[in-house]
N, CA, C, O and the ligand as a Tripos MOL2 file, in Angstrom:
@<TRIPOS>MOLECULE
protein
  241   239    61     0     0
PROTEIN
NO_CHARGES

@<TRIPOS>ATOM
      1 N         -45.7190   24.6360  -13.8370 N.3       1 MET1
      2 CA        -46.7960   25.5850  -13.4860 C.3       1 MET1
      3 C         -47.8460   24.8760  -12.6270 C.2       1 MET1
      4 O         -48.3840   23.8370  -13.0110 O.2       1 MET1
      5 N         -48.1160   25.4410  -11.4920 N.am      2 PRO2
      6 CA        -49.0750   24.8040  -10.5790 C.3       2 PRO2
      7 C         -50.5030   24.9060  -11.0820 C.2       2 PRO2
      8 O         -50.9050   25.8920  -11.7000 O.2       2 PRO2
      9 N         -51.2310   23.8860  -10.8060 N.am      3 ILE3
     10 CA        -52.6350   23.8710  -11.1980 C.3       3 ILE3
     11 C         -53.4970   23.9620   -9.9490 C.2       3 ILE3
     12 O         -53.4150   23.1260   -9.0490 O.2       3 ILE3
     13 N         -54.3220   24.9940   -9.9180 N.am      4 PHE4
     14 CA        -55.1890   25.1770   -8.7670 C.3       4 PHE4
     15 C         -56.5970   24.6830   -9.0960 C.2       4 PHE4
     16 O         -57.0550   24.7260  -10.2380 O.2       4 PHE4
     17 N         -57.2360   24.2300   -8.0760 N.am      5 GLU5
     18 CA        -58.5750   23.6960   -8.2620 C.3       5 GLU5
     19 C         -59.5930   24.6800   -7.7050 C.2       5 GLU5
     20 O         -59.4320   25.2240   -6.6120 O.2       5 GLU5
     21 N         -60.6200   24.8860   -8.4710 N.am      6 TYR6
     22 CA        -61.6480   25.8300   -8.0690 C.3       6 TYR6
     23 C         -62.9940   25.1320   -7.9800 C.2       6 TYR6
     24 O         -63.2580   24.1330   -8.6500 O.2       6 TYR6
     25 N         -63.8310   25.6990   -7.1280 N.am      7 THR7
     26 CA        -65.1870   25.1840   -7.0150 C.3       7 THR7
     27 C         -66.1580   26.3400   -7.1490 C.2       7 THR7
     28 O         -66.0930   27.3170   -6.4030 O.2       7 THR7
     29 N         -67.0430   26.2160   -8.0960 N.am      8 CYS8
     30 CA        -68.0220   27.2670   -8.3190 C.3       8 CYS8
     31 C         -69.0620   27.2300   -7.1960 C.2       8 CYS8
     32 O         -69.6100   26.1780   -6.8640 O.2       8 CYS8
     33 N         -69.3160   28.4090   -6.6240 N.am      9 LEU9
     34 CA        -70.2670   28.4700   -5.5180 C.3       9 LEU9
     35 C         -71.6970   28.5930   -6.0290 C.2       9 LEU9
     36 O         -72.6510   28.5810   -5.2510 O.2       9 LEU9
     37 N         -71.8300   28.7100   -7.3240 N.am     10 LYS10
     38 CA        -73.1580   28.8890   -7.9020 C.3      10 LYS10
     39 C         -73.7340   27.5630   -8.3950 C.2      10 LYS10
     40 O         -74.8690   27.1940   -8.0930 O.2      10 LYS10
     41 N         -72.9040   26.8690   -9.1650 N.am     11 CYS11
     42 CA        -73.3920   25.6080   -9.7140 C.3      11 CYS11
     43 C         -72.5950   24.4200   -9.1740 C.2      11 CYS11
     44 O         -72.7920   23.2790   -9.5920 O.2      11 CYS11
     45 N         -71.6930   24.7130   -8.2360 N.am     12 ALA12
     46 CA        -70.8980   23.6620   -7.5900 C.3      12 ALA12
     47 C         -70.0810   22.8720   -8.6010 C.2      12 ALA12
     48 O         -69.8080   21.6860   -8.4210 O.2      12 ALA12
     49 N         -69.7020   23.5550   -9.6580 N.am     13 HIS13
     50 CA        -68.8870   22.8830  -10.6640 C.3      13 HIS13
     51 C         -67.4170   23.0080  -10.2760 C.2      13 HIS13
     52 O         -66.9520   24.0760   -9.8770 O.2      13 HIS13
     53 N         -66.7030   21.9080  -10.3990 N.am     14 ARG14
     54 CA        -65.2930   21.9180  -10.0320 C.3      14 ARG14
     55 C         -64.4520   21.8940  -11.2970 C.2      14 ARG14
     56 O         -64.7140   21.1380  -12.2320 O.2      14 ARG14
     57 N         -63.4400   22.7380  -11.2960 N.am     15 PHE15
     58 CA        -62.5800   22.7960  -12.4710 C.3      15 PHE15
     59 C         -61.1760   23.1860  -12.0390 C.2      15 PHE15
     60 O         -60.9620   23.6970  -10.9400 O.2      15 PHE15
     61 N         -60.2390   22.9380  -12.9170 N.am     16 GLU16
     62 CA        -58.8530   23.2660  -12.6320 C.3      16 GLU16
     63 C         -58.3920   24.3910  -13.5450 C.2      16 GLU16
     64 O         -58.8620   24.5420  -14.6720 O.2      16 GLU16
     65 N         -57.4690   25.1650  -13.0270 N.am     17 LYS17
     66 CA        -56.9930   26.2920  -13.8050 C.3      17 LYS17
     67 C         -55.5140   26.5210  -13.5170 C.2      17 LYS17
     68 O         -55.0580   26.4280  -12.3770 O.2      17 LYS17
     69 N         -54.7980   26.8150  -14.5560 N.am     18 LEU18
     70 CA        -53.3850   27.0840  -14.3930 C.3      18 LEU18
     71 C         -53.1860   28.4790  -13.8090 C.2      18 LEU18
     72 O         -53.7120   29.4620  -14.3310 O.2      18 LEU18
     73 N         -52.4360   28.5530  -12.7400 N.am     19 GLN19
     74 CA        -52.2100   29.8320  -12.0860 C.3      19 GLN19
     75 C         -50.8610   30.3910  -12.4990 C.2      19 GLN19
     76 O         -49.8150   29.7810  -12.2730 O.2      19 GLN19
     77 N         -50.9110   31.5590  -13.1050 N.am     20 LYS20
     78 CA        -49.6640   32.2100  -13.4870 C.3      20 LYS20
     79 C         -48.9260   32.6820  -12.2470 C.2      20 LYS20
     80 O         -49.5200   32.8830  -11.1870 O.2      20 LYS20
     81 N         -47.6540   32.8510  -12.3960 N.am     21 SER21
     82 CA        -46.8320   33.2640  -11.2620 C.3      21 SER21
     83 C         -47.1050   34.7210  -10.9030 C.2      21 SER21
     84 O         -46.9790   35.6210  -11.7330 O.2      21 SER21
     85 N         -47.4780   34.9230   -9.6560 N.am     22 SER22
     86 CA        -47.7710   36.2630   -9.1290 C.3      22 SER22
     87 C         -48.6260   37.0700  -10.0900 C.2      22 SER22
     88 O         -48.2920   38.1960  -10.4620 O.2      22 SER22
     89 N         -49.7110   36.4770  -10.4720 N.am     23 THR23
     90 CA        -50.6350   37.1740  -11.3640 C.3      23 THR23
     91 C         -52.0630   36.9290  -10.8850 C.2      23 THR23
     92 O         -52.5730   35.8090  -10.9130 O.2      23 THR23
     93 N         -52.6770   38.0030  -10.4520 N.am     24 VAL24
     94 CA        -54.0350   37.8660   -9.9540 C.3      24 VAL24
     95 C         -55.0230   38.1200  -11.0770 C.2      24 VAL24
     96 O         -55.1310   39.2220  -11.6140 O.2      24 VAL24
     97 N         -55.7170   37.0870  -11.4000 N.am     25 THR25
     98 CA        -56.7010   37.2200  -12.4670 C.3      25 THR25
     99 C         -58.0310   36.6500  -12.0010 C.2      25 THR25
    100 O         -58.0880   35.7300  -11.1860 O.2      25 THR25
    101 N         -59.0790   37.2130  -12.5340 N.am     26 SER26
    102 CA        -60.3950   36.7660  -12.1240 C.3      26 SER26
    103 C         -60.7000   35.4260  -12.7620 C.2      26 SER26
    104 O         -60.5830   35.2320  -13.9720 O.2      26 SER26
    105 N         -61.0890   34.5310  -11.9110 N.am     27 THR27
    106 CA        -61.4140   33.2000  -12.3990 C.3      27 THR27
    107 C         -62.9270   33.0370  -12.4520 C.2      27 THR27
    108 O         -63.6360   33.2550  -11.4700 O.2      27 THR27
    109 N         -63.3820   32.6570  -13.6030 N.am     28 GLU28
    110 CA        -64.8190   32.4470  -13.7340 C.3      28 GLU28
    111 C         -65.1200   31.0040  -14.0530 C.2      28 GLU28
    112 O         -64.3060   30.2770  -14.6240 O.2      28 GLU28
    113 N         -66.3090   30.6170  -13.6680 N.am     29 CYS29
    114 CA        -66.7110   29.2370  -13.8770 C.3      29 CYS29
    115 C         -66.9670   28.9890  -15.3690 C.2      29 CYS29
    116 O         -67.7190   29.7240  -16.0110 O.2      29 CYS29
    117 N         -66.3420   27.9630  -15.8990 N.am     30 PRO30
    118 CA        -66.5220   27.6530  -17.3190 C.3      30 PRO30
    119 C         -67.9140   27.1190  -17.6250 C.2      30 PRO30
    120 O         -68.3130   27.0280  -18.7860 O.2      30 PRO30
    121 N         -68.6330   26.7750  -16.5990 N.am     31 GLU31
    122 CA        -69.9620   26.2080  -16.7950 C.3      31 GLU31
    123 C         -71.0420   27.2840  -16.8650 C.2      31 GLU31
    124 O         -71.8150   27.3610  -17.8200 O.2      31 GLU31
    125 N         -71.0680   28.1130  -15.8180 N.am     32 CYS32
    126 CA        -72.1180   29.1280  -15.7490 C.3      32 CYS32
    127 C         -71.5570   30.5350  -15.9070 C.2      32 CYS32
    128 O         -72.3090   31.4980  -16.0630 O.2      32 CYS32
    129 N         -70.2290   30.6500  -15.8670 N.am     33 GLY33
    130 CA        -69.6090   31.9470  -16.0720 C.3      33 GLY33
    131 C         -69.6490   32.8280  -14.8360 C.2      33 GLY33
    132 O         -69.3860   34.0280  -14.9160 O.2      33 GLY33
    133 N         -69.9720   32.2450  -13.7050 N.am     34 SER34
    134 CA        -70.0320   33.0250  -12.4820 C.3      34 SER34
    135 C         -68.6300   33.2530  -11.9180 C.2      34 SER34
    136 O         -67.7400   32.4120  -12.0460 O.2      34 SER34
    137 N         -68.4670   34.4010  -11.3000 N.am     35 LEU35
    138 CA        -67.1660   34.7270  -10.7230 C.3      35 LEU35
    139 C         -67.0840   34.3010   -9.2610 C.2      35 LEU35
    140 O         -66.0520   34.4640   -8.6100 O.2      35 LEU35
    141 N         -68.1770   33.7580   -8.7600 N.am     36 ASP36
    142 CA        -68.1820   33.2880   -7.3750 C.3      36 ASP36
    143 C         -67.5860   31.8980   -7.2950 C.2      36 ASP36
    144 O         -68.2840   30.8970   -7.1370 O.2      36 ASP36
    145 N         -66.2730   31.8750   -7.4100 N.am     37 VAL37
    146 CA        -65.5850   30.6010   -7.3280 C.3      37 VAL37
    147 C         -64.6590   30.6250   -6.1200 C.2      37 VAL37
    148 O         -64.1930   31.6810   -5.6930 O.2      37 VAL37
    149 N         -64.4120   29.4840   -5.6020 N.am     38 ARG38
    150 CA        -63.5480   29.3680   -4.4380 C.3      38 ARG38
    151 C         -62.3610   28.4980   -4.7770 C.2      38 ARG38
    152 O         -62.4920   27.4130   -5.3430 O.2      38 ARG38
    153 N         -61.2060   29.0050   -4.4170 N.am     39 LYS39
    154 CA        -59.9910   28.2490   -4.7170 C.3      39 LYS39
    155 C         -59.8100   27.1340   -3.6930 C.2      39 LYS39
    156 O         -59.8000   27.3540   -2.4820 O.2      39 LYS39
    157 N         -59.6720   25.9540   -4.2230 N.am     40 GLU40
    158 CA        -59.4920   24.8070   -3.3450 C.3      40 GLU40
    159 C         -58.0070   24.4990   -3.2170 C.2      40 GLU40
    160 O         -57.2690   24.4360   -4.2000 O.2      40 GLU40
    161 N         -57.6020   24.3120   -1.9780 N.am     41 PHE41
    162 CA        -56.2050   23.9840   -1.7600 C.3      41 PHE41
    163 C         -56.0460   22.4670   -1.7240 C.2      41 PHE41
    164 O         -56.0080   21.8320   -0.6700 O.2      41 PHE41
    165 N         -55.9590   21.9390   -2.9020 N.am     42 SER42
    166 CA        -55.8030   20.4910   -2.9820 C.3      42 SER42
    167 C         -54.3560   20.1180   -2.7030 C.2      42 SER42
    168 O         -53.4230   20.7950   -3.1340 O.2      42 SER42
    169 N         -54.1990   19.0450   -1.9830 N.am     43 ALA43
    170 CA        -52.8530   18.5980   -1.6290 C.3      43 ALA43
    171 C         -52.0710   18.2460   -2.8880 C.2      43 ALA43
    172 O         -52.5120   17.4770   -3.7420 O.2      43 ALA43
    173 N         -50.9200   18.8330   -2.9540 N.am     44 PHE44
    174 CA        -50.1020   18.5600   -4.1240 C.3      44 PHE44
    175 C         -49.6510   17.1060   -4.1260 C.2      44 PHE44
    176 O         -49.0660   16.6050   -3.1660 O.2      44 PHE44
    177 N         -49.9400   16.4730   -5.2080 N.am     45 SER45
    178 CA        -49.5910   15.0450   -5.2930 C.3      45 SER45
    179 C         -48.0970   14.9050   -5.5520 C.2      45 SER45
    180 O         -47.6320   14.8600   -6.6910 O.2      45 SER45
    181 N         -47.3760   14.8370   -4.4490 N.am     46 SER46
    182 CA        -45.9360   14.6870   -4.5850 C.3      46 SER46
    183 C         -45.6060   13.3070   -5.1230 C.2      46 SER46
    184 O         -46.1410   12.2910   -4.6790 O.2      46 SER46
    185 N         -44.7400   13.3060   -6.0600 N.am     47 ALA47
    186 CA        -44.3770   12.0400   -6.6890 C.3      47 ALA47
    187 C         -43.7140   11.1170   -5.6800 C.2      47 ALA47
    188 O         -42.5610   11.3040   -5.2920 O.2      47 ALA47
    189 N         -44.4570   10.1460   -5.2820 N.am     48 VAL48
    190 CA        -43.9290    9.1890   -4.3130 C.3      48 VAL48
    191 C         -43.1000    8.1580   -5.0510 C.2      48 VAL48
    192 O         -43.5480    7.5190   -6.0030 O.2      48 VAL48
    193 N         -41.8870    8.0230   -4.5800 N.am     49 SER49
    194 CA        -40.9900    7.0690   -5.2330 C.3      49 SER49
    195 C         -41.4950    5.6500   -5.0210 C.2      49 SER49
    196 O         -41.2380    5.0190   -3.9960 O.2      49 SER49
    197 N         -42.1950    5.1860   -5.9900 N.am     50 SER50
    198 CA        -42.7190    3.8250   -5.9030 C.3      50 SER50
    199 C         -42.3270    3.0680   -7.1630 C.2      50 SER50
    200 O         -42.8470    3.3080   -8.2530 O.2      50 SER50
    201 N         -41.4020    2.1550   -6.9740 N.am     51 SER51
    202 CA        -40.9080    1.4260   -8.1350 C.3      51 SER51
    203 C         -41.9350    0.4020   -8.6200 C.2      51 SER51
    204 O         -42.0010    0.0650   -9.8020 O.2      51 SER51
    205 N         -42.7260   -0.0760   -7.6720 N.am     52 SER52
    206 CA        -43.7000   -1.0860   -8.0610 C.3      52 SER52
    207 C         -44.8490   -0.4510   -8.8440 C.2      52 SER52
    208 O         -45.5450    0.4300   -8.3400 O.2      52 SER52
    209 N         -45.0270   -0.8900  -10.0270 N.am     53 ALA53
    210 CA        -46.0940   -0.3560  -10.8640 C.3      53 ALA53
    211 C         -47.4380   -0.9370  -10.4330 C.2      53 ALA53
    212 O         -47.5570   -2.1120  -10.0870 O.2      53 ALA53
    213 N         -48.4280   -0.0780  -10.4690 N.am     54 ALA54
    214 CA        -49.7480   -0.5280  -10.0610 C.3      54 ALA54
    215 C         -50.3450   -1.4290  -11.1330 C.2      54 ALA54
    216 O         -50.4150   -1.0780  -12.3110 O.2      54 ALA54
    217 N         -50.7650   -2.5850  -10.6880 N.am     55 GLY55
    218 CA        -51.3470   -3.5280  -11.6470 C.3      55 GLY55
    219 C         -52.8010   -3.2430  -11.9010 C.2      55 GLY55
    220 O         -53.5030   -2.7040  -11.0460 O.2      55 GLY55
    221 N         -53.2370   -3.5980  -13.0530 N.am     56 CYS56
    222 CA        -54.6340   -3.3640  -13.3980 C.3      56 CYS56
    223 C         -55.4290   -4.6560  -13.2020 C.2      56 CYS56
    224 O         -55.2560   -5.6340  -13.9290 O.2      56 CYS56
    225 N         -56.2920   -4.6240  -12.2090 N.am     57 PHE57
    226 CA        -57.1030   -5.8030  -11.9750 C.3      57 PHE57
    227 C         -58.4760   -5.6040  -12.6120 C.2      57 PHE57
    228 O         -59.2810   -4.7910  -12.1580 O.2      57 PHE57
    229 N         -58.7070   -6.3360  -13.6290 N.am     58 SER58
    230 CA        -59.9740   -6.2090  -14.3070 C.3      58 SER58
    231 C         -60.9560   -7.2380  -13.7650 C.2      58 SER58
    232 O         -60.8150   -8.4430  -13.9720 O.2      58 SER58
    233 N         -61.9520   -6.7190  -13.0660 N.am     59 GLY59
    234 CA        -62.9550   -7.6060  -12.4880 C.3      59 GLY59
    235 C         -63.7980   -8.2740  -13.5600 C.2      59 GLY59
    236 O         -64.5370   -7.6310  -14.3060 O.2      59 GLY59
    237 N         -63.6600   -9.5470  -13.6030 N.am     60 GLY60
    238 CA        -64.2840  -10.2370  -14.6730 C.3      60 GLY60
    239 C         -65.6650  -10.7130  -14.4920 C.2      60 GLY60
    240 O         -66.2340  -11.3160  -15.4030 O.2      60 GLY60
    241 ZN        -70.6280   27.6370  -12.1560 Zn       61 ZN61
@<TRIPOS>BOND
     1     1     2 1
     2     2     3 1
     3     3     4 2
     4     3     5 am
     5     5     6 1
     6     6     7 1
     7     7     8 2
     8     7     9 am
     9     9    10 1
    10    10    11 1
    11    11    12 2
    12    11    13 am
    13    13    14 1
    14    14    15 1
    15    15    16 2
    16    15    17 am
    17    17    18 1
    18    18    19 1
    19    19    20 2
    20    19    21 am
    21    21    22 1
    22    22    23 1
    23    23    24 2
    24    23    25 am
    25    25    26 1
    26    26    27 1
    27    27    28 2
    28    27    29 am
    29    29    30 1
    30    30    31 1
    31    31    32 2
    32    31    33 am
    33    33    34 1
    34    34    35 1
    35    35    36 2
    36    35    37 am
    37    37    38 1
    38    38    39 1
    39    39    40 2
    40    39    41 am
    41    41    42 1
    42    42    43 1
    43    43    44 2
    44    43    45 am
    45    45    46 1
    46    46    47 1
    47    47    48 2
    48    47    49 am
    49    49    50 1
    50    50    51 1
    51    51    52 2
    52    51    53 am
    53    53    54 1
    54    54    55 1
    55    55    56 2
    56    55    57 am
    57    57    58 1
    58    58    59 1
    59    59    60 2
    60    59    61 am
    61    61    62 1
    62    62    63 1
    63    63    64 2
    64    63    65 am
    65    65    66 1
    66    66    67 1
    67    67    68 2
    68    67    69 am
    69    69    70 1
    70    70    71 1
    71    71    72 2
    72    71    73 am
    73    73    74 1
    74    74    75 1
    75    75    76 2
    76    75    77 am
    77    77    78 1
    78    78    79 1
    79    79    80 2
    80    79    81 am
    81    81    82 1
    82    82    83 1
    83    83    84 2
    84    83    85 am
    85    85    86 1
    86    86    87 1
    87    87    88 2
    88    87    89 am
    89    89    90 1
    90    90    91 1
    91    91    92 2
    92    91    93 am
    93    93    94 1
    94    94    95 1
    95    95    96 2
    96    95    97 am
    97    97    98 1
    98    98    99 1
    99    99   100 2
   100    99   101 am
   101   101   102 1
   102   102   103 1
   103   103   104 2
   104   103   105 am
   105   105   106 1
   106   106   107 1
   107   107   108 2
   108   107   109 am
   109   109   110 1
   110   110   111 1
   111   111   112 2
   112   111   113 am
   113   113   114 1
   114   114   115 1
   115   115   116 2
   116   115   117 am
   117   117   118 1
   118   118   119 1
   119   119   120 2
   120   119   121 am
   121   121   122 1
   122   122   123 1
   123   123   124 2
   124   123   125 am
   125   125   126 1
   126   126   127 1
   127   127   128 2
   128   127   129 am
   129   129   130 1
   130   130   131 1
   131   131   132 2
   132   131   133 am
   133   133   134 1
   134   134   135 1
   135   135   136 2
   136   135   137 am
   137   137   138 1
   138   138   139 1
   139   139   140 2
   140   139   141 am
   141   141   142 1
   142   142   143 1
   143   143   144 2
   144   143   145 am
   145   145   146 1
   146   146   147 1
   147   147   148 2
   148   147   149 am
   149   149   150 1
   150   150   151 1
   151   151   152 2
   152   151   153 am
   153   153   154 1
   154   154   155 1
   155   155   156 2
   156   155   157 am
   157   157   158 1
   158   158   159 1
   159   159   160 2
   160   159   161 am
   161   161   162 1
   162   162   163 1
   163   163   164 2
   164   163   165 am
   165   165   166 1
   166   166   167 1
   167   167   168 2
   168   167   169 am
   169   169   170 1
   170   170   171 1
   171   171   172 2
   172   171   173 am
   173   173   174 1
   174   174   175 1
   175   175   176 2
   176   175   177 am
   177   177   178 1
   178   178   179 1
   179   179   180 2
   180   179   181 am
   181   181   182 1
   182   182   183 1
   183   183   184 2
   184   183   185 am
   185   185   186 1
   186   186   187 1
   187   187   188 2
   188   187   189 am
   189   189   190 1
   190   190   191 1
   191   191   192 2
   192   191   193 am
   193   193   194 1
   194   194   195 1
   195   195   196 2
   196   195   197 am
   197   197   198 1
   198   198   199 1
   199   199   200 2
   200   199   201 am
   201   201   202 1
   202   202   203 1
   203   203   204 2
   204   203   205 am
   205   205   206 1
   206   206   207 1
   207   207   208 2
   208   207   209 am
   209   209   210 1
   210   210   211 1
   211   211   212 2
   212   211   213 am
   213   213   214 1
   214   214   215 1
   215   215   216 2
   216   215   217 am
   217   217   218 1
   218   218   219 1
   219   219   220 2
   220   219   221 am
   221   221   222 1
   222   222   223 1
   223   223   224 2
   224   223   225 am
   225   225   226 1
   226   226   227 1
   227   227   228 2
   228   227   229 am
   229   229   230 1
   230   230   231 1
   231   231   232 2
   232   231   233 am
   233   233   234 1
   234   234   235 1
   235   235   236 2
   236   235   237 am
   237   237   238 1
   238   238   239 1
   239   239   240 2
@<TRIPOS>SUBSTRUCTURE
     1 MET1         2 RESIDUE 1 A MET
     2 PRO2         6 RESIDUE 1 A PRO
     3 ILE3        10 RESIDUE 1 A ILE
     4 PHE4        14 RESIDUE 1 A PHE
     5 GLU5        18 RESIDUE 1 A GLU
     6 TYR6        22 RESIDUE 1 A TYR
     7 THR7        26 RESIDUE 1 A THR
     8 CYS8        30 RESIDUE 1 A CYS
     9 LEU9        34 RESIDUE 1 A LEU
    10 LYS10       38 RESIDUE 1 A LYS
    11 CYS11       42 RESIDUE 1 A CYS
    12 ALA12       46 RESIDUE 1 A ALA
    13 HIS13       50 RESIDUE 1 A HIS
    14 ARG14       54 RESIDUE 1 A ARG
    15 PHE15       58 RESIDUE 1 A PHE
    16 GLU16       62 RESIDUE 1 A GLU
    17 LYS17       66 RESIDUE 1 A LYS
    18 LEU18       70 RESIDUE 1 A LEU
    19 GLN19       74 RESIDUE 1 A GLN
    20 LYS20       78 RESIDUE 1 A LYS
    21 SER21       82 RESIDUE 1 A SER
    22 SER22       86 RESIDUE 1 A SER
    23 THR23       90 RESIDUE 1 A THR
    24 VAL24       94 RESIDUE 1 A VAL
    25 THR25       98 RESIDUE 1 A THR
    26 SER26      102 RESIDUE 1 A SER
    27 THR27      106 RESIDUE 1 A THR
    28 GLU28      110 RESIDUE 1 A GLU
    29 CYS29      114 RESIDUE 1 A CYS
    30 PRO30      118 RESIDUE 1 A PRO
    31 GLU31      122 RESIDUE 1 A GLU
    32 CYS32      126 RESIDUE 1 A CYS
    33 GLY33      130 RESIDUE 1 A GLY
    34 SER34      134 RESIDUE 1 A SER
    35 LEU35      138 RESIDUE 1 A LEU
    36 ASP36      142 RESIDUE 1 A ASP
    37 VAL37      146 RESIDUE 1 A VAL
    38 ARG38      150 RESIDUE 1 A ARG
    39 LYS39      154 RESIDUE 1 A LYS
    40 GLU40      158 RESIDUE 1 A GLU
    41 PHE41      162 RESIDUE 1 A PHE
    42 SER42      166 RESIDUE 1 A SER
    43 ALA43      170 RESIDUE 1 A ALA
    44 PHE44      174 RESIDUE 1 A PHE
    45 SER45      178 RESIDUE 1 A SER
    46 SER46      182 RESIDUE 1 A SER
    47 ALA47      186 RESIDUE 1 A ALA
    48 VAL48      190 RESIDUE 1 A VAL
    49 SER49      194 RESIDUE 1 A SER
    50 SER50      198 RESIDUE 1 A SER
    51 SER51      202 RESIDUE 1 A SER
    52 SER52      206 RESIDUE 1 A SER
    53 ALA53      210 RESIDUE 1 A ALA
    54 ALA54      214 RESIDUE 1 A ALA
    55 GLY55      218 RESIDUE 1 A GLY
    56 CYS56      222 RESIDUE 1 A CYS
    57 PHE57      226 RESIDUE 1 A PHE
    58 SER58      230 RESIDUE 1 A SER
    59 GLY59      234 RESIDUE 1 A GLY
    60 GLY60      238 RESIDUE 1 A GLY
    61 ZN61       241 GROUP 0 **** ****
């Protein structure tokens, strides 16, 4: 299930919401409850085949 990102135009709060398949539902901001939200088309993070695991460098 794809996750769409929304940005509230009232309080500029950003949140994610699961979008049902072919289902139009009103999305409201969980912060202020405003319906003036804008759907952000965030680039889908395609799983890049990277065998090398990212190391954790802890700055000491
Ligand atoms: Zn809001």
